[in-house]
N, CA, C and O of each residue as an XYZ file, in Angstrom:
624
protein
N      43.651     44.459    -67.596
C      44.140     43.164    -68.071
C      43.080     42.513    -68.942
O      41.880     42.674    -68.720
N      43.532     41.803    -69.897
C      42.649     41.087    -70.806
C      42.078     39.874    -70.077
O      42.844     39.052    -69.574
N      40.740     39.737    -70.005
C      40.154     38.587    -69.300
C      40.623     37.243    -69.850
O      40.639     36.247    -69.126
N      40.998     37.212    -71.103
C      41.465     35.959    -71.690
C      42.826     35.548    -71.137
O      43.255     34.406    -71.307
N      43.505     36.490    -70.471
C      44.826     36.194    -69.924
C      44.766     35.891    -68.428
O      45.780     35.992    -67.737
N      43.608     35.528    -67.931
C      43.457     35.157    -66.526
C      44.405     34.004    -66.213
O      44.535     33.071    -67.006
N      45.056     34.066    -65.080
C      45.992     32.989    -64.743
C      45.237     31.698    -64.486
O      44.076     31.708    -64.075
N      45.912     30.597    -64.732
C      45.258     29.309    -64.490
C      44.974     29.120    -63.011
O      44.011     28.442    -62.654
N      45.798     29.708    -62.135
C      45.537     29.585    -60.697
C      44.205     30.237    -60.347
O      43.434     29.700    -59.551
N      43.935     31.404    -60.946
C      42.657     32.060    -60.679
C      41.509     31.205    -61.213
O      40.491     31.038    -60.541
N      41.670     30.678    -62.393
C      40.629     29.852    -62.982
C      40.408     28.593    -62.148
O      39.270     28.192    -61.904
N      41.497     27.978    -61.718
C      41.402     26.732    -60.963
C      40.679     26.923    -59.643
O      39.927     26.046    -59.218
N      40.895     28.058    -58.985
C      40.278     28.249    -57.681
C      38.851     28.775    -57.780
O      38.179     28.923    -56.759
N      38.379     29.058    -58.988
C      36.983     29.485    -59.119
C      36.162     28.307    -59.629
O      35.822     27.406    -58.863
N      35.844     28.314    -60.916
C      34.941     27.269    -61.391
C      35.613     26.190    -62.221
O      35.067     25.096    -62.370
N      36.775     26.477    -62.758
C      37.506     25.538    -63.609
C      36.810     25.254    -64.939
O      37.307     24.446    -65.724
N      35.699     25.880    -65.207
C      34.985     25.558    -66.442
C      35.531     26.325    -67.638
O      35.213     25.980    -68.776
N      36.347     27.359    -67.415
C      36.867     28.131    -68.534
C      38.319     27.817    -68.833
O      38.889     28.414    -69.746
N      38.930     26.922    -68.115
C      40.335     26.610    -68.323
C      40.445     25.465    -69.320
O      40.130     24.319    -69.000
N      40.893     25.782    -70.526
C      40.968     24.771    -71.580
C      41.925     23.640    -71.230
O      41.807     22.544    -71.778
N      42.872     23.888    -70.324
C      43.827     22.849    -69.949
C      43.201     21.796    -69.035
O      43.763     20.715    -68.861
N      42.055     22.102    -68.458
C      41.415     21.183    -67.520
C      39.964     20.913    -67.917
O      39.059     21.183    -67.128
N      39.721     20.391    -69.113
C      38.330     20.206    -69.557
C      37.545     19.221    -68.700
O      36.317     19.292    -68.659
N      38.229     18.298    -68.013
C      37.531     17.316    -67.189
C      36.794     17.951    -66.029
O      35.867     17.345    -65.490
N      37.177     19.154    -65.629
C      36.521     19.805    -64.511
C      35.082     20.209    -64.852
O      34.279     20.453    -63.951
N      34.760     20.278    -66.113
C      33.441     20.739    -66.526
C      32.408     19.617    -66.597
O      31.256     19.865    -66.953
N      32.798     18.398    -66.266
C      31.849     17.293    -66.361
C      30.737     17.423    -65.326
O      30.923     18.014    -64.263
N      29.595     16.868    -65.654
C      28.451     16.892    -64.746
C      28.594     15.806    -63.687
O      29.387     14.875    -63.829
N      27.813     15.946    -62.629
C      27.807     14.921    -61.585
C      27.443     13.569    -62.176
O      28.047     12.557    -61.822
N      26.465     13.538    -63.072
C      26.063     12.252    -63.652
C      27.201     11.627    -64.455
O      27.328     10.403    -64.496
N      28.026     12.447    -65.090
C      29.183     11.908    -65.816
C      30.192     11.317    -64.840
O      30.746     10.247    -65.091
N      30.434     12.008    -63.726
C      31.361     11.475    -62.719
C      30.819     10.186    -62.098
O      31.587      9.268    -61.808
N      29.510     10.112    -61.893
C      28.906      8.884    -61.365
C      29.148      7.735    -62.344
O      29.514      6.634    -61.933
N      28.944      7.989    -63.629
C      29.159      6.949    -64.639
C      30.619      6.500    -64.659
O      30.905      5.308    -64.772
N      31.539      7.455    -64.548
C      32.970      7.125    -64.521
C      33.293      6.315    -63.270
O      34.033      5.333    -63.337
N      32.741      6.720    -62.135
C      32.980      5.998    -60.879
C      32.485      4.557    -60.990
O      33.161      3.629    -60.544
N      31.314      4.373    -61.579
C      30.771      3.019    -61.742
C      31.701      2.171    -62.617
O      31.985      1.018    -62.294
N      32.170      2.748    -63.721
C      33.085      2.029    -64.618
C      34.378      1.663    -63.892
O      34.871      0.543    -64.022
N      34.927      2.614    -63.123
C      36.170      2.354    -62.386
C      35.970      1.249    -61.355
O      36.841      0.396    -61.181
N      34.837      1.259    -60.679
C      34.553      0.220    -59.683
C      34.482     -1.150    -60.348
O      35.097     -2.107    -59.877
N      33.737     -1.242    -61.431
C      33.599     -2.512    -62.146
C      34.962     -2.993    -62.638
O      35.285     -4.175    -62.519
N      35.761     -2.079    -63.189
C      37.087     -2.440    -63.699
C      37.999     -2.972    -62.595
O      38.922     -3.742    -62.863
N      37.739     -2.560    -61.359
C      38.576     -2.982    -60.231
C      37.926     -4.065    -59.375
O      38.466     -4.442    -58.336
N      36.776     -4.561    -59.804
C      36.142     -5.677    -59.113
C      35.497     -5.332    -57.785
O      35.371     -6.192    -56.913
N      35.085     -4.070    -57.619
C      34.383     -3.683    -56.391
C      32.959     -3.267    -56.739
O      32.643     -3.014    -57.901
N      32.112     -3.199    -55.733
C      30.709     -2.860    -55.943
C      30.561     -1.438    -56.476
O      30.969     -0.484    -55.814
N      29.980     -1.287    -57.667
C      29.778      0.070    -58.176
C      28.798      0.872    -57.320
O      28.944      2.086    -57.183
N      27.806      0.203    -56.748
C      26.842      0.914    -55.903
C      27.517      1.460    -54.652
O      27.324      2.623    -54.297
N      28.301      0.632    -53.990
C      29.015      1.096    -52.800
C      30.013      2.195    -53.155
O      30.143      3.181    -52.430
N      30.715      2.021    -54.273
C      31.728      3.014    -54.641
C      31.085      4.368    -54.950
O      31.611      5.406    -54.551
N      29.969      4.363    -55.647
C      29.270      5.625    -55.921
C      28.822      6.270    -54.610
O      28.966      7.479    -54.433
N      28.280      5.465    -53.692
C      27.874      6.014    -52.387
C      29.080      6.548    -51.616
O      28.983      7.551    -50.910
N      30.209      5.869    -51.761
C      31.419      6.314    -51.074
C      31.858      7.689    -51.581
O      32.150      8.578    -50.782
N      31.904      7.865    -52.882
C      32.327      9.154    -53.432
C      31.298     10.230    -53.097
O      31.663     11.379    -52.849
N      30.020      9.868    -53.087
C      28.984     10.814    -52.659
C      29.249     11.247    -51.220
O      29.152     12.432    -50.900
N      29.583     10.296    -50.354
C      29.870     10.616    -48.953
C      31.145     11.441    -48.825
O      31.223     12.340    -47.987
N      32.134     11.142    -49.644
C      33.415     11.843    -49.562
C      33.301     13.303    -49.992
O      33.773     14.199    -49.293
N      32.675     13.538    -51.142
C      32.728     14.884    -51.730
C      31.439     15.358    -52.369
O      31.369     16.499    -52.825
N      30.411     14.513    -52.417
C      29.226     14.877    -53.181
C      29.545     15.001    -54.666
O      28.855     15.711    -55.398
N      30.598     14.304    -55.109
C      31.083     14.339    -56.491
C      31.583     15.727    -56.893
O      31.521     16.101    -58.064
N      32.073     16.477    -55.925
C      32.639     17.799    -56.185
C      34.154     17.667    -56.340
O      34.842     17.357    -55.368
N      34.691     17.899    -57.552
C      36.132     17.773    -57.762
C      36.955     18.789    -56.972
O      38.160     18.608    -56.793
N      36.311     19.854    -56.501
C      37.028     20.896    -55.769
C      36.828     20.796    -54.260
O      37.204     21.711    -53.527
N      36.251     19.715    -53.795
C      35.994     19.553    -52.359
C      37.307     19.514    -51.582
O      38.329     19.022    -52.062
N      37.242     20.042    -50.383
C      38.386     19.943    -49.465
C      37.837     19.826    -48.059
O      36.739     20.295    -47.763
N      38.614     19.195    -47.201
C      38.172     19.026    -45.818
C      39.126     19.766    -44.893
O      40.275     20.019    -45.253
N      38.651     20.111    -43.705
C      39.537     20.752    -42.729
C      40.739     19.873    -42.370
O      41.771     20.376    -41.927
N      40.600     18.561    -42.563
C      41.702     17.639    -42.264
C      42.755     17.623    -43.369
O      43.802     16.993    -43.223
N      42.478     18.317    -44.475
C      43.455     18.409    -45.551
C      43.202     17.512    -46.742
O      43.980     17.528    -47.696
N      42.132     16.725    -46.716
C      41.803     15.875    -47.859
C      41.237     16.745    -48.976
O      40.521     17.713    -48.722
N      41.569     16.387    -50.218
C      41.183     17.226    -51.346
C      40.599     16.405    -52.489
O      40.884     15.217    -52.640
N      39.776     17.073    -53.282
C      39.284     16.508    -54.518
C      38.080     15.601    -54.366
O      37.547     15.411    -53.273
N      37.674     15.055    -55.478
C      36.454     14.262    -55.565
C      36.509     13.011    -54.687
O      35.481     12.577    -54.167
N      37.704     12.426    -54.515
C      37.844     11.209    -53.708
C      38.425     11.494    -52.330
O      38.665     10.572    -51.551
N      38.652     12.770    -52.027
C      39.134     13.213    -50.711
C      40.402     12.499    -50.262
O      40.473     11.961    -49.157
N      41.397     12.506    -51.138
C      42.705     11.975    -50.771
C      43.485     13.025    -50.003
O      43.407     14.214    -50.312
N      44.234     12.590    -49.006
C      45.225     13.474    -48.408
C      46.360     13.551    -49.423
O      46.706     12.542    -50.037
N      46.944     14.738    -49.607
C      47.972     14.888    -50.648
C      49.107     13.863    -50.565
O      49.559     13.373    -51.600
N      49.575     13.532    -49.371
C      50.669     12.562    -49.241
C      50.230     11.171    -49.692
O      51.001     10.454    -50.329
N      49.004     10.790    -49.368
C      48.486      9.490    -49.805
C      48.387      9.454    -51.320
O      48.797      8.482    -51.954
N      47.841     10.516    -51.898
C      47.707     10.588    -53.354
C      49.072     10.499    -54.027
O      49.241      9.776    -55.010
N      50.037     11.229    -53.500
C      51.382     11.209    -54.083
C      51.975      9.807    -54.015
O      52.590      9.344    -54.976
N      51.794      9.137    -52.895
C      52.310      7.779    -52.737
C      51.682      6.789    -53.700
O      52.294      5.785    -54.063
N      50.457      7.080    -54.112
C      49.741      6.201    -55.041
C      49.897      6.642    -56.495
O      49.407      5.978    -57.408
N      50.584      7.768    -56.702
C      50.742      8.294    -58.054
C      49.463      8.868    -58.624
O      49.229      8.805    -59.831
N      48.632      9.431    -57.752
C      47.329      9.972    -58.143
C      47.359     11.489    -58.032
O      47.915     12.036    -57.079
N      46.761     12.167    -59.005
C      46.557     13.612    -58.899
C      45.191     13.807    -58.247
O      44.171     13.615    -58.907
N      45.144     14.183    -56.969
C      43.855     14.270    -56.283
C      42.954     15.380    -56.816
O      41.746     15.374    -56.577
N      43.542     16.333    -57.538
C      42.763     17.442    -58.092
C      42.152     17.100    -59.442
O      41.263     17.809    -59.913
N      42.614     16.028    -60.069
C      42.077     15.576    -61.351
C      41.037     14.504    -61.040
O      41.402     13.404    -60.624
N      39.753     14.796    -61.229
C      38.723     13.836    -60.826
C      38.809     12.496    -61.550
O      38.443     11.466    -60.983
N      39.281     12.495    -62.778
C      39.397     11.237    -63.517
C      40.478     10.367    -62.870
O      40.266      9.179    -62.625
N      41.628     10.964    -62.599
C      42.723     10.260    -61.926
C      42.313      9.829    -60.525
O      42.590      8.704    -60.107
N      41.653     10.723    -59.803
C      41.279     10.439    -58.413
C      40.248      9.317    -58.320
O      40.346      8.464    -57.438
N      39.268      9.305    -59.210
C      38.269      8.230    -59.175
C      38.906      6.883    -59.492
O      38.643      5.891    -58.812
N      39.742      6.851    -60.523
C      40.416      5.596    -60.874
C      41.308      5.137    -59.723
O      41.338      3.955    -59.382
N      42.027      6.079    -59.132
C      42.909      5.744    -58.019
C      42.150      5.278    -56.796
O      42.575      4.343    -56.117
N      41.034      5.917    -56.510
C      40.225      5.527    -55.350
C      39.655      4.124    -55.540
O      39.597      3.346    -54.588
N      39.240      3.800    -56.747
C      38.713      2.453    -57.009
C      39.813      1.404    -56.832
O      39.574      0.342    -56.258
N      41.022      1.704    -57.327
C      42.151      0.775    -57.135
C      42.481      0.631    -55.651
O      42.722     -0.473    -55.162
N      42.488      1.746    -54.950
C      42.798      1.767    -53.515
C      41.791      0.922    -52.736
O      42.170      0.137    -51.866
N      40.504      1.089    -53.055
C      39.464      0.297    -52.391
C      39.590     -1.182    -52.744
O      39.404     -2.039    -51.880
N      39.900     -1.490    -53.992
C      40.071     -2.893    -54.389
C      41.229     -3.521    -53.617
O      41.141     -4.671    -53.187
N      42.303     -2.772    -53.445
C      43.448     -3.283    -52.680
C      43.068     -3.512    -51.224
O      43.431     -4.533    -50.641
N      42.337     -2.564    -50.632
C      41.889     -2.755    -49.249
C      40.936     -3.946    -49.146
O      41.021     -4.726    -48.197
N      40.036     -4.089    -50.111
C      39.094     -5.216    -50.073
C      39.851     -6.544    -50.117
O      39.490     -7.491    -49.419
N      40.903     -6.611    -50.939
C      41.724     -7.830    -50.986
C      42.457     -8.029    -49.665
O      42.514     -9.139    -49.136
N      43.017     -6.943    -49.139
C      43.768     -7.023    -47.880
C      42.895     -7.558    -46.749
O      43.362     -8.305    -45.889
N      41.618     -7.165    -46.763
C      40.687     -7.587    -45.712
C      39.791     -8.737    -46.168
O      38.669     -8.887    -45.686
N      40.297     -9.546    -47.100
C      39.609    -10.767    -47.556
C      38.167    -10.523    -47.982
O      37.278    -11.313    -47.666
N      37.942     -9.433    -48.695
C      36.614     -9.135    -49.206
C      35.687     -8.447    -48.228
O      34.533     -8.179    -48.564
N      36.158     -8.153    -47.022
C      35.319     -7.462    -46.037
C      35.282     -5.978    -46.406
O      36.191     -5.217    -46.074
N      34.211     -5.584    -47.100
C      34.128     -4.227    -47.625
C      33.979     -3.193    -46.516
O      34.445     -2.064    -46.667
N      33.347     -3.550    -45.417
C      33.239     -2.615    -44.292
C      34.629     -2.281    -43.760
O      34.914     -1.125    -43.448
N      35.490     -3.283    -43.657
C      36.864     -3.026    -43.214
C      37.611     -2.173    -44.237
O      38.377     -1.283    -43.867
N      37.388     -2.445    -45.515
C      38.032     -1.656    -46.564
C      37.609     -0.193    -46.465
O      38.443      0.707    -46.569
N      36.319      0.043    -46.265
C      35.833      1.418    -46.103
C      36.427      2.074    -44.866
O      36.813      3.242    -44.903
N      36.500      1.328    -43.775
C      37.080      1.873    -42.546
C      38.530      2.269    -42.776
O      38.970      3.316    -42.301
N      39.275      1.443    -43.500
C      40.675      1.752    -43.783
C      40.789      2.986    -44.668
O      41.660      3.825    -44.439
N      39.928      3.113    -45.675
C      39.948      4.287    -46.549
C      39.670      5.542    -45.731
O      40.302      6.578    -45.932
N      38.729      5.442    -44.816
C      38.296      6.595    -44.034
C      39.246      6.946    -42.900
O      39.542      8.120    -42.679
N      39.721      5.946    -42.184
C      40.475      6.214    -40.952
C      41.895      5.661    -40.961
O      42.664      5.915    -40.035
N      42.245      4.911    -41.995
C      43.584      4.343    -42.074
C      43.625      2.887    -41.654
O      42.841      2.439    -40.817
N      44.545      2.168    -42.246
C      44.690      0.750    -41.951
C      45.051      0.471    -40.509
O      44.634     -0.544    -39.951
N      45.821      1.355    -39.896
C      46.193      1.172    -38.495
C      44.995      1.208    -37.573
O      44.941      0.480    -36.582
N      44.035      2.054    -37.898
C      42.812      2.147    -37.098
C      42.027      0.842    -37.180
O      41.498      0.365    -36.176
N      41.956      0.270    -38.372
C      41.252     -1.007    -38.546
C      41.988     -2.112    -37.797
O      41.364     -2.932    -37.124
N      43.295     -2.133    -37.910
C      44.103     -3.142    -37.219
C      43.867     -3.067    -35.710
O      43.695     -4.095    -35.054
N      43.860     -1.853    -35.162
C      43.601     -1.672    -33.733
C      42.202     -2.181    -33.375
O      42.033     -2.904    -32.393
N      41.196     -1.796    -34.180
C      39.810     -2.167    -33.884
C      39.629     -3.684    -33.884
O      38.940     -4.231    -33.022
N      40.244     -4.357    -34.843
C      40.137     -5.817    -34.918
C      40.843     -6.462    -33.724
O      40.330     -7.413    -33.133
N      42.019     -5.942    -33.373
C      42.758     -6.497    -32.229
C      41.993     -6.285    -30.926
O      41.976     -7.159    -30.060
N      41.362     -5.124    -30.793
C      40.656     -4.798    -29.551
C      39.284     -5.446    -29.468
O      38.841     -5.825    -28.385
N      38.603     -5.577    -30.613
C      37.219     -6.016    -30.567
C      36.898     -7.342    -31.201
O      35.797     -7.860    -31.016
N      37.832     -7.912    -31.949
C      37.544     -9.177    -32.622
C      36.327     -9.050    -33.517
O      36.277     -8.174    -34.381
N      35.346     -9.918    -33.318
C      34.125     -9.894    -34.129
C      33.346     -8.589    -33.956
O      32.561     -8.213    -34.827
N      33.559     -7.911    -32.850
C      32.891     -6.623    -32.592
C      33.794     -5.443    -32.934
O      33.697     -4.382    -32.317
N      34.662     -5.627    -33.908
C      35.662     -4.620    -34.260
C      35.075     -3.248    -34.557
O      35.699     -2.232    -34.253
N      33.875     -3.203    -35.150
C      33.300     -1.898    -35.509
C      33.049     -1.028    -34.280
O      33.078      0.200    -34.368
N      32.802     -1.662    -33.136
C      32.586     -0.892    -31.906
C      33.838     -0.143    -31.469
O      33.759      0.762    -30.638
N      34.985     -0.509    -32.018
C      36.248      0.110    -31.632
C      36.750      1.107    -32.675
O      37.880      1.586    -32.592
N      35.913      1.411    -33.642
C      36.232      2.444    -34.628
C      35.764      3.797    -34.116
O      34.872      3.864    -33.271
N      36.361      4.883    -34.621
C      35.812      6.204    -34.311
C      34.358      6.288    -34.792
O      33.999      5.687    -35.805
N      33.538      7.025    -34.071
C      32.112      7.153    -34.422
C      31.940      7.639    -35.858
O      31.058      7.160    -36.571
N      32.761      8.572    -36.280
C      32.665      9.102    -37.646
C      32.871      7.989    -38.676
O      32.184      7.950    -39.697
N      33.803      7.101    -38.412
C      34.080      5.999    -39.338
C      32.928      5.003    -39.358
O      32.564      4.500    -40.421
N      32.356      4.717    -38.205
C      31.174      3.832    -38.174
C      30.045      4.444    -39.005
O      29.413      3.747    -39.798
N      29.792      5.732    -38.830
C      28.728      6.398    -39.590
C      29.011      6.359    -41.090
O      28.095      6.198    -41.897
N      30.263      6.504    -41.452
C      30.688      6.448    -42.850
C      30.324      5.081    -43.447
O      29.768      5.004    -44.543
N      30.639      4.025    -42.729
C      30.316      2.670    -43.194
C      28.805      2.480    -43.295
O      28.313      1.945    -44.288
N      28.071      2.912    -42.280
C      26.607      2.771    -42.289
C      25.999      3.524    -43.469
O      25.105      3.014    -44.144
N      26.488      4.738    -43.712
C      25.949      5.564    -44.799
C      26.153      4.883    -46.150
O      25.267      4.919    -47.005
N      27.302      4.272    -46.342
C      27.636      3.678    -47.635
C      27.021      2.293    -47.814
O      26.488      1.979    -48.878
N      27.096      1.476    -46.782
C      26.644      0.088    -46.899
C      25.229     -0.143    -46.389
O      24.641     -1.192    -46.652
N      24.680      0.815    -45.671
C      23.330      0.658    -45.149
C      23.224     -0.390    -44.068
O      22.174     -1.009    -43.900
N      24.317     -0.597    -43.324
C      24.289     -1.599    -42.244
C      24.314     -0.925    -40.892
O      24.297     -1.603    -39.864
């Protein structure tokens, strides 16, 4: 077979750097960081926290996947991404979508970014339960993994 006729599926599951249909996959980590910062600013959230969040989610790897089924640079579960109209495999779409998603959570939780991060990581229902169970000590009622996620990103 002619190497130039490699299927896009084969290209996509390897490096994605030779697939002309997906040139965004070839961007450097520093380019993705710059895009993430721009998306955060455009959505009114902290660019520093957002960059740390994406670092925690995927290390800025557009091909990242988790055993729980989250995929891509922003680690969206496919159903969540579909509901938001985001292509989780396209890092440009995923970063923009993640910034919008975080901005919406930040508004929902009256600017409490720790709650927004907890919702992104564990779901809004988990945050609702933690607040109902713990009040001001709500973080004590989050899963340990979610608490660590917040600490890693916010340094608290």
